[in-house]
N, C-alpha and C positions, 0 to 999 in steps of 0.2 A: 441425671445423664439421659438422656433420648435415644432409642436405637433406631437406626434405618437401616433398609437394605443398601441403598447407595448416598454418597456426600456429591454434590455438585459443586465445586468454587468456583465463581464466575460465569456471568449470566453472558458469554461473548456469542461469537458465532459457533462454537462449538459446544459449548455448557449449555447453552439454551435449547436447542435442539436435540439434545442428548437427554435432558433431563427430563423430557417432554413423551419423548420414545420410553425411556426405563420406566415412567411412570405408567404409559399405555402400556406396557409390558408386564402389569402387575408388581413393579418394585417399588416399596415405599422409597422415597426417594425425596431428598431434601437438596435447594439449591440457595447457595449465599451469595449474593451482590453487596459487594460496600456502596457504589457509586450510583451508576445509570442502568437499567435493564439493556440488552443490548450490545454491550460492550465497545468497543474503538470504533468499529465498522458505522454504527449507527448513530453514536453520539459524538464520535471526535475525528472520525474518519470518513469512509465513502460517503454516507449517506450526505453530510454536510459541505462536504467539501466540494463535490460532483453537483449537487446544487446551486455552490456557488459560481464554480467553473462556467455554468450554463448560462448566467447571469454576465460573467466575464467574457464570453463568446458572444453575446448580444450585443455588449459595449463594442468588442469588434469589429464585429460584423455594422453597425449602425456609421463608425467610422470609416470602412471599406465599403459601403455600399454603392458611392458612385462609380466605382470600379464594375459595377454591374448595370447602370445606368439609374442609378437610384439615389439620388443625392440627398443626404439627409444632413439639411443648412446647421441642425443645432441638438446638441444631447446633454444629457445629464446624468452622472451616476449617485443614485440615493445608498449607500451601503446601509443606511438604519433601515431600508426597506429589503433591501437585499437580506439583511441579517433575520428582519423579521419572517420572510419566507423561508429561509434556511432552520430556524427554529420551529416552526409549524411544523414543517416536514419531518426534524426528527422527533417532536412530542409524539406526531402520530405513528409514527414506527415504534419507537421506545414503548409508548402507552399501549399499545396495539398488542407488544410481544409480553409485556408485563399482564396484560388483563387476562391474554391467552393463556400464561402458566397460570395464573390465581385459580382459573376455572376448572385446569387439569385435574382429574380425579389422582390419588394417590401420590401428590407434587405439593412441599409446602415450601413456598417463598421466603426467605429470611434476608431482611437487610442489615449489614453490618460486615464485619472486618473479622475473618477465620484467621486463627494461628492454632497451629497443631500444638497439644501437652503430650503428648505420645504417641505410639502406633497407633494407627485408626481413631485415635481420637482427636477433634477438632474443639476449639472456645471460638464462640463468637460475640466480638462485643459489639450488640447491636445498634443500630443508629440512634433507639432510643434511651440508651446509655445502660441498660442492663445486660447482665452476661446468660450465655448459654451453653451448656456443654453437650456436644452429640457426639454416636461413633455408628460407624458403617463398615462393613468388610470390603466392601468395592467404594473406592474414592477417585473422582476425577478432577485434574485440577486445569483450569483454564483462565488463570490470572490477567493474561495480558499483558504489555508492555507498557511504559512511559516513557516520554521524552527523555532523552541523555543530553544531561547538561553539563558541558566542559569546565574546567578550573581555568577561568580567565582573568587576569587580575581587572579588579572594576567593573565584573560581569554583575554581581549579585549586587552592585550599587546603584545600578539602573534598572528601570523597567520595560525586561526585555519579555519578546514574546516568543511564546512554545508553537508548536502546531494545533496546541487547543484554545491557548487564550486569544491566537490572532482571532477565531472565529467568531468571537466576541467585541472587535471592533465597530463603532459604528461612525467614525470617520476616515477619511480615507488618508493615508500615513504621507507625508510630505515626500519624505526620500527612505525607503526603507532597505536596511544591509540586513541579506541574507547571509548566516553562515550555515553552507552545505550545499552540494550542487549535485545533490540526485533527486529522488523522488517527490518528496515532501516542499525541497525549496524550491525546485523549478516547478510545480504545481502552484506553489504562493506565490513564486516571484513574477512568472508571468501575468497569474490572477490579479493583482493589486498591480501592475504595470497597466493594465488594461482598464484597470478604476481610477486609475490617473495619477498613480506614484512612481516617483523618480525610484528605480532599481539598482542595487549593485548587489551582484550575488557573488562571495567568495569559497574558492574551492581549492582546499590543499592539496589535491591532486595534480597531475599534470593536463588533466583534462575533468569534465564534467561527464557523469554517467556514467565512470572511468571502467563499469562491469563488463559493459557493452564494446563490440570492435570501432577502432580509431575513427573509421568512416561515420560510422552512428553517432559519433559523440561530437566529432567537426560538423555534421551536418545540424545536429540540434544546437549546439553553440550559434550557428549563421543563422539560425530559423530565431533563435531570440535575441540576437544581436539587429536582426531587421524590425522587431519592434523596441529599438532603443533600450535595450537591458543592457548594463554592465557585468560582463562578467570575468572573473579576476581567478585565474588557475594560477599552483602554485602560490596560493594566499593564503593567509589565516591571520585571524585578529592576535593581538597579542596585550591589548589593553583597551580600557572604555573609561573614559571620563565623560560626566555632565555635570554640567551648572545648573544650580536652582532652576526650574520653569525651560532652560536652553536646551538646546540641541547637544545632541550624543557626539562626544570624539573619538574615533573608532581607529588606532594604531593599528596598521596592516602591516605584516612581515610578506614581502613577496621578493623571491630569488633571492634574499641576502640582504634586500635595502627594504627600510622602512618609510611607510608616507601616512600619513595622516586623513581620513575621510570623514567629513561633517554627516549627519545625519538624524531623522526625527525617530526612528524607529528600527531595532532590530532582534531578528526572528531567529531564532536559535534553530536549527534544521539538521542536525548532524548525524542524527541517527535514534536509536529507542532504545531502551535496556529491561528487562524482564522484570514484573511485579512480584518478586518473589521473596524479598527481604523480612516481610511483616509474617510471612508464612510458618516459620520457625523450621524449615524442612528438616535439618539433621537431628532434630529430635522422635521425628518420624522414621529415620533411615533413609531418607531421599537426597539425593546425591545431586549437585549443581557441577557445573563446572566453572573458570577464573570469574566467568560475567556472569553469575548467576544465573544461567540457562538450566533447566531441570535435564537432566540426562536421563535418555530414553532408547527403549533398543528397538529394531524395526516393526514391532508391533504398538509402539508407544506406552511401554510398562515400564513404568521407574524401578531404581532400584530395590524399590520395597513391592513387595508380591500385593497384588490386588490396587495398586495406586498407578494410574494415568495420568499421561500431561497430554496437552493437547493444546495449538494454537501458538502463540507468539512466544509465550513464556519457555519452550522447549528448545528457542534455536533455530535454525534453520529460514526457508522462506516466510517473511513474515505477510502472507497472504489471507483475506477472509477466505478465499476459495478453500485455501491449505488448511485453515482451521476447520472448515465445514467437513471438508473431506478427511481431517483427522477422527472427527465424530462419526461419520462413517464408518468406517475402518476398525475403529474400537467398538463400535457398536455389532457391526455385521461377526466381529471374529467372536466375540463373548456369547452371544445370543444366538447367532445364526450359523455356529460353526465354519463359518468361513476361513479363509487363511490366509488375510489381505495384508501385506506391509508396505511401508511408505518410501521402499527404494524404487521400485518401477515407476510409481505413478508420473505421468508430466506433470511438470510446475510452469503453467502458461501464466503472463503477468501482463498487464497494460498500464503505462504510466499516462494520466489524463493533461498531459500538456495538449497543444492544440498546434499541429496534429500530433494526434496521438502515438505512442511508442508501444508497438506492439511484441510482444516476445516467446517463443516456443521452442525448447531442445534447443541442441547446437548452434553457437555462431562460429565465425571462423576462426578465431582466437581459439576458442575449445576445442575446435577440430585440429588445428597445427601442435595444441598441446598433447592432444593423445595420437598425434603422428599417424594417424589415418588417412587414405586417399579421400579426395572429395574436390565437388567443383563446385564454383558460385554465379548463382543466377541472380542479375540483379537488373531493376527495371527503374529510371526516375519516375515519377509522379509526374512528370511534364510530359511523359509518354502516355498516361492513361486517361484515356476520350474522358472519363468520367470527371475526372479532376479539372482538366482544360474547361470545360463546361459551366462547370461549380466557381472555375474562376482561384482554384487553388492548387497549386501544382509543387507546393513544399515537400519533399523528403523524397524516399524512395523505398522500394520494396526489394528484400534481399533473401535467399535461402541457399540454405547448406544442401548437397545432393551426394549420392554415394554414386559413383560413376559407373559402377559393375551391376550393384543392385537397382539401380535408379530408383532406390528408396530416399525420401526426406527425409535429412535428418534434423533439421532444424528451419526455422524462419526469422525473420526481425521486418517489421513494416514500421518504418516512422513516415507515416502520412496520414491525412484524412481517413478518419474511420480505420485507423491502422487495427485496431484492437478486432475489429470486426474480421478484416481480411486477414489476419494470422489466425483466427479460428475456424476461418475455411481450411488454412493448410495444417492446423492440428486435426480436425477429424478425418483429412487423407494420412495423416500420420500414423493416427487410431486404426483406421483401415488398411493400410498397409497399401493405399493406393498410391501408385509410382509417378514419378513428373512427368515421364513420357504419354499417361493416360490424360492429366491434367490440361497437357500441352493442348490436346484435341478435343477435350471437355466442351460441351455446348453450355455456355453460360447464358443467362439473359442479359442482354444488350442494352444501354450502356450501364451496366455495374462496376462499381470498382473491383470486383472479383473476379470479373471478367478478363481483366487484365493478367489474370494466371496464366492464360494462355502464351501470351507475350513475354509473360518472365519467366518462362521456360523454353521458347525460343530463342531465347539469347546462349543457351546454351549447343546449340547448334550442330546437335546430333539425334 
């Protein structure tokens, strides 16, 4: 058995920087990764998908450039070349992170799968086939999550895609059926429509992105339908069948009626589940909830003293920036004697459809549930000078404010550079800058953010 000061399980966006920080602070540390260094973000999430989103945007603009007086008479999409560009960027990031870790003093990188065999004791089945047992007083869990696959008749008999395997396609699907109308489903659905696929999206709820305000959902659906993407709400697949080498027939239940859809590919994008099963957490005294998420307190410590969980596997917002912030909270609290917790931090996010959907703080639905006084400022992108000039007026800006204190309580921006505009409002919220000050603030013209003047002018006081 080998003894360390700290064990980090999972080299994601919390585990990787935490391991280096611990090692640089003089702690003898080991980081265990069973698959690829960098976790979901680098290998299956942000890096590859946003790389491919850029290619999809180029195809979209080529098809629309005649509106700007630049007709493109003919263009084609080379998915194999898009994949190669994506793979090159992913490998550069993955290998860069791994090499940096391997050069770090006091840090051992172990490639294999970890399983607890007792309190503070971990057995690693190395990728080489051997086994190694290690122990430490401090243990940090960052195992991440995997695509959630539902139990649907016939699904396991077809070669369905998930958010990882779809990244390896080298030919554009003829007809892509997407199960799920949230982040993953909408980003991939729009992407492959722009590559040339026919796309149908099934959402079992009444509306897509159902955690957003109704007007946001309606506008998002309108935007997708303008690109000839079929969106079916209140709909779910109940059966799949495929003849050898032929098309897939999906039986869809919608509002009590059944219909059949023929497609060439099926993408399962209904969510993700924590990658905790193989860890054998109960033997180490680490509790999980009914979904397998690791239970933590507001300082990210588990039910086992000295064991912390970070990132997607603890449940809650599954974003790279939240995972990274988990690392900074845990490290600073343990080694810099701070007293941070996860309760009061902002949770911004951006969905990289085109246009983007950026969100921070309360939306109108949340304000109503709290029963607080609020006002809504709303501005269509059709009233934004920059949007008009660039030829893209889809979407709108929306902010929730306190009419008494004039503080901004939250904002949702569905529009070009929506995430960047949202971030300006987040900084205002962080700094306590009230909307009446933003209304008369001098912004450079003609930026998208300049229209925050006009957004708050709509409040009329």
